[in-house]
C-alpha positions as CSV (number, residue, x, y, z in Angstrom):
1,M,-9.2,5.3,20.3
2,N,-10.0,1.8,19.2
3,R,-7.0,-0.4,18.2
4,A,-7.4,-3.3,15.8
5,P,-6.2,-6.6,17.4
6,V,-2.9,-7.7,15.8
7,L,-3.1,-11.2,14.3
8,A,0.0,-13.5,14.3
9,P,2.4,-13.0,11.3
10,V,2.8,-15.7,8.7
11,P,5.9,-17.1,7.3
12,G,7.1,-16.6,3.7
13,G,10.1,-14.2,3.8
14,D,10.0,-11.0,1.7
15,F,7.5,-12.4,-0.8
16,A,3.9,-13.1,0.3
17,L,3.0,-14.7,-3.1
18,R,4.9,-16.4,-5.9
19,C,3.7,-18.2,-9.0
20,S,5.6,-19.9,-11.7
21,N,4.7,-21.1,-15.3
22,L,1.0,-20.7,-14.9
23,H,-1.2,-22.0,-17.7
24,R,-4.9,-21.7,-17.9
25,Y,-7.3,-22.9,-20.7
26,L,-10.9,-21.8,-20.9
27,G,-13.6,-23.5,-23.0
28,E,-13.9,-26.8,-24.7
29,G,-13.2,-28.3,-28.1
30,E,-12.7,-25.9,-30.9
31,G,-13.6,-23.0,-28.6
32,R,-10.8,-23.9,-26.2
33,V,-8.6,-20.8,-25.5
34,H,-5.1,-20.7,-24.0
35,V,-5.6,-17.7,-21.7
36,L,-2.5,-17.8,-19.7
37,K,0.7,-19.1,-21.3
38,G,3.3,-19.6,-18.7
39,V,3.1,-16.6,-16.4
40,S,5.6,-16.2,-13.5
41,F,5.3,-13.5,-10.9
42,A,6.3,-12.6,-7.3
43,A,4.6,-10.1,-4.9
44,R,6.8,-8.6,-2.2
45,R,5.4,-7.4,1.1
46,G,4.9,-3.7,1.4
47,R,4.9,-3.2,-2.4
48,V,2.1,-2.4,-4.8
49,D,2.3,-4.2,-8.2
50,A,0.1,-3.1,-11.1
51,I,-0.9,-5.6,-13.8
52,V,-2.0,-3.7,-17.0
53,G,-3.0,-4.6,-20.5
54,P,-5.9,-4.6,-23.0
55,S,-9.2,-6.4,-22.3
56,G,-8.9,-10.1,-22.8
57,C,-5.2,-10.4,-22.2
58,G,-5.6,-12.6,-19.1
59,K,-5.3,-10.1,-16.2
60,S,-8.5,-11.0,-14.4
61,T,-7.9,-14.7,-15.0
62,L,-4.5,-14.4,-13.4
63,L,-6.0,-12.5,-10.4
64,Y,-8.6,-15.3,-9.9
65,L,-5.8,-17.9,-9.9
66,L,-3.7,-15.9,-7.5
67,G,-6.7,-15.5,-5.2
68,L,-7.3,-19.3,-5.2
69,L,-10.7,-18.8,-6.8
70,D,-9.7,-21.0,-9.7
71,Q,-7.1,-23.6,-10.4
72,P,-4.3,-23.5,-13.1
73,D,-4.0,-26.2,-15.7
74,D,-0.3,-26.2,-15.1
75,G,2.2,-24.3,-12.9
76,Q,2.6,-23.5,-9.2
77,I,1.2,-20.9,-6.8
78,E,2.9,-20.4,-3.4
79,I,1.2,-18.4,-0.6
80,N,3.4,-17.5,2.4
81,G,5.7,-20.4,1.7
82,S,3.0,-23.0,1.2
83,I,2.2,-24.5,-2.2
84,M,-1.5,-23.9,-2.9
85,S,-2.0,-24.7,-6.5
86,N,-4.2,-27.8,-7.0
87,T,-5.0,-28.2,-3.3
88,D,-8.5,-29.2,-2.3
89,D,-11.4,-26.7,-1.9
90,L,-11.2,-26.8,1.9
91,A,-7.6,-25.8,2.0
92,R,-8.0,-23.1,-0.6
93,T,-11.0,-21.6,1.2
94,A,-9.0,-21.6,4.5
95,A,-6.0,-19.9,2.8
96,R,-8.2,-17.3,1.2
97,G,-9.8,-16.4,4.5
98,A,-6.5,-16.2,6.4
99,H,-4.1,-14.7,3.9
100,I,-6.0,-12.9,1.0
101,G,-8.2,-9.8,0.9
102,F,-10.2,-8.8,-2.2
103,V,-11.2,-5.4,-3.5
104,F,-13.3,-5.4,-6.7
105,Q,-14.6,-2.7,-9.0
106,F,-18.0,-3.2,-7.5
107,H,-18.0,-3.1,-3.7
108,F,-20.3,-6.1,-3.2
109,L,-21.4,-4.8,0.2
110,M,-24.4,-6.3,2.0
111,L,-26.4,-3.1,1.7
112,E,-28.9,-4.1,4.4
113,F,-26.1,-4.3,6.9
114,T,-24.2,-1.5,8.5
115,A,-20.6,-0.5,7.5
116,L,-19.4,-2.1,10.8
117,E,-21.3,-5.3,10.1
118,N,-19.9,-5.5,6.6
119,V,-16.3,-5.2,7.8
120,M,-17.0,-7.9,10.5
121,I,-18.2,-10.5,7.9
122,P,-14.7,-11.9,7.0
123,M,-13.7,-12.0,10.7
124,R,-16.8,-14.0,11.6
125,K,-16.0,-16.5,8.8
126,L,-12.4,-16.9,10.0
127,G,-13.5,-17.2,13.7
128,R,-10.3,-16.1,15.4
129,L,-11.6,-13.2,17.4
130,T,-14.3,-12.7,20.0
131,D,-17.3,-10.6,19.2
132,L,-15.9,-7.6,21.1
133,E,-12.5,-8.0,19.3
134,M,-14.2,-8.1,15.9
135,E,-16.2,-5.0,16.7
136,D,-13.2,-3.1,17.9
137,R,-11.1,-4.2,14.9
138,A,-13.9,-3.2,12.5
139,Q,-14.3,0.2,14.1
140,A,-10.5,0.8,14.0
141,L,-10.4,-0.2,10.3
142,L,-13.3,2.1,9.4
143,A,-11.5,4.9,11.2
144,S,-8.4,4.2,9.2
145,V,-10.3,4.7,6.0
146,G,-12.0,7.9,7.3
147,L,-15.4,6.4,8.1
148,G,-15.2,5.9,11.8
149,N,-18.2,8.2,12.3
150,K,-20.3,6.3,9.8
151,A,-19.9,2.8,11.2
152,G,-23.6,2.5,12.0
153,R,-24.8,3.5,8.6
154,L,-26.4,1.0,6.3
155,G,-24.8,0.5,2.9
156,T,-27.7,2.3,1.2
157,Q,-26.8,5.4,3.3
158,L,-23.3,5.6,2.0
159,S,-22.0,7.3,-1.2
160,G,-20.2,5.2,-3.9
161,G,-16.8,6.3,-2.7
162,E,-17.7,5.6,0.9
163,Q,-19.0,2.1,0.0
164,Q,-15.7,1.3,-1.8
165,R,-13.8,2.5,1.3
166,V,-15.8,0.1,3.4
167,A,-14.8,-2.6,0.9
168,V,-11.2,-1.7,1.5
169,A,-11.6,-1.9,5.2
170,R,-13.4,-5.3,4.8
171,A,-10.5,-6.6,2.7
172,L,-8.1,-5.8,5.5
173,A,-10.3,-7.3,8.2
174,N,-8.3,-10.5,8.7
175,Q,-5.0,-8.7,8.3
176,P,-4.2,-10.6,5.1
177,S,-0.7,-10.6,3.8
178,I,-2.0,-10.2,0.2
179,I,-4.5,-7.8,-1.2
180,L,-5.9,-8.5,-4.7
181,A,-7.6,-5.5,-6.3
182,D,-9.5,-5.8,-9.6
183,E,-10.2,-2.3,-11.0
184,P,-10.9,-1.0,-7.5
185,T,-11.2,2.6,-8.7
186,G,-13.0,1.8,-12.0
187,N,-16.4,2.9,-10.8
188,L,-15.3,6.1,-9.0
189,D,-14.6,9.7,-9.9
190,V,-11.1,11.1,-9.9
191,K,-11.3,12.3,-6.3
192,N,-12.5,9.0,-4.9
193,S,-10.2,7.0,-7.2
194,T,-7.2,8.8,-5.7
195,M,-8.5,8.4,-2.2
196,V,-9.1,4.7,-2.5
197,F,-5.7,4.1,-4.2
198,D,-3.9,6.2,-1.5
199,L,-5.7,4.1,1.2
200,L,-4.6,0.8,-0.3
201,T,-1.1,2.0,-0.7
202,R,-0.7,3.5,2.7
203,L,-2.4,0.7,4.6
204,A,-0.4,-2.0,2.7
205,K,2.9,-0.3,3.4
206,D,2.0,0.4,7.0
207,H,1.2,-3.3,7.6
208,G,3.7,-4.9,5.2
209,Q,1.1,-6.3,2.8
210,A,1.6,-7.2,-0.8
211,V,-0.9,-5.4,-3.1
212,I,-1.6,-6.8,-6.6
213,L,-3.7,-4.3,-8.6
214,V,-5.3,-4.9,-12.0
215,T,-6.1,-1.5,-13.6
216,H,-6.8,0.2,-16.9
217,N,-6.0,3.6,-15.4
218,P,-2.6,4.7,-16.5
219,E,-2.3,7.3,-13.8
220,I,-2.9,4.7,-11.1
221,A,-0.5,2.3,-12.7
222,L,2.3,4.9,-12.8
223,R,1.9,5.4,-9.1
224,C,2.5,1.8,-8.3
225,D,5.9,0.4,-7.2
226,R,6.1,-1.9,-10.2
227,T,4.1,-2.2,-13.4
228,H,3.7,-5.5,-15.3
229,P,2.3,-5.0,-18.9
230,M,0.4,-8.1,-20.1
231,R,-0.5,-9.1,-23.6
232,D,-1.9,-12.4,-25.0
233,G,-1.5,-14.3,-21.8
234,L,2.1,-13.3,-21.0
235,F,4.0,-10.5,-19.3
236,E,5.8,-8.4,-21.9
């Protein structure tokens, strides 16, 4: 049985991520919109937090800020004890690669690559492991999501549910302390939605990762450890 190499733990105590008083404006001039209006939040390791609310309330904007894909206009973001808001692009890119895994509604696999190669992509970018270690870890992750026997299949040879499970394995590739999931089950049927959510929950709890999930699915939200309703750029 292949075992994924264990990466060194990172500091930060019980909370992998904290943010305080986040503000974000989008647009210019008369079209400028105050999307986030002072959001504060903390994600504990081994816990699944759901962010819910109507379209346009700021959920995805918040997730992009927490994932260091965008910068707040005001406020602070802390990742594993380090202040990351308003750092330079190089530092933010390095922190994303080392500490954050992303799962989106659309899997964004490289369909001309195999499942194994897709899972290895984040590891190649981070550059911590040898080729053999990367392959062993990718194989072990695919086995953990029930796809160990399909590691050599191209993305085009996998079903939609299988593609999303590969995306989950890819998000876990660098053993991130934080998993950000934006509607990860939104494109799946009930069976596959349940399977993907169960995988995220089990793997996060097994490895002490903080999962922050944006969803419109009330059944998924109810199964999370904590639910944070959002409206008009603020938590209710």
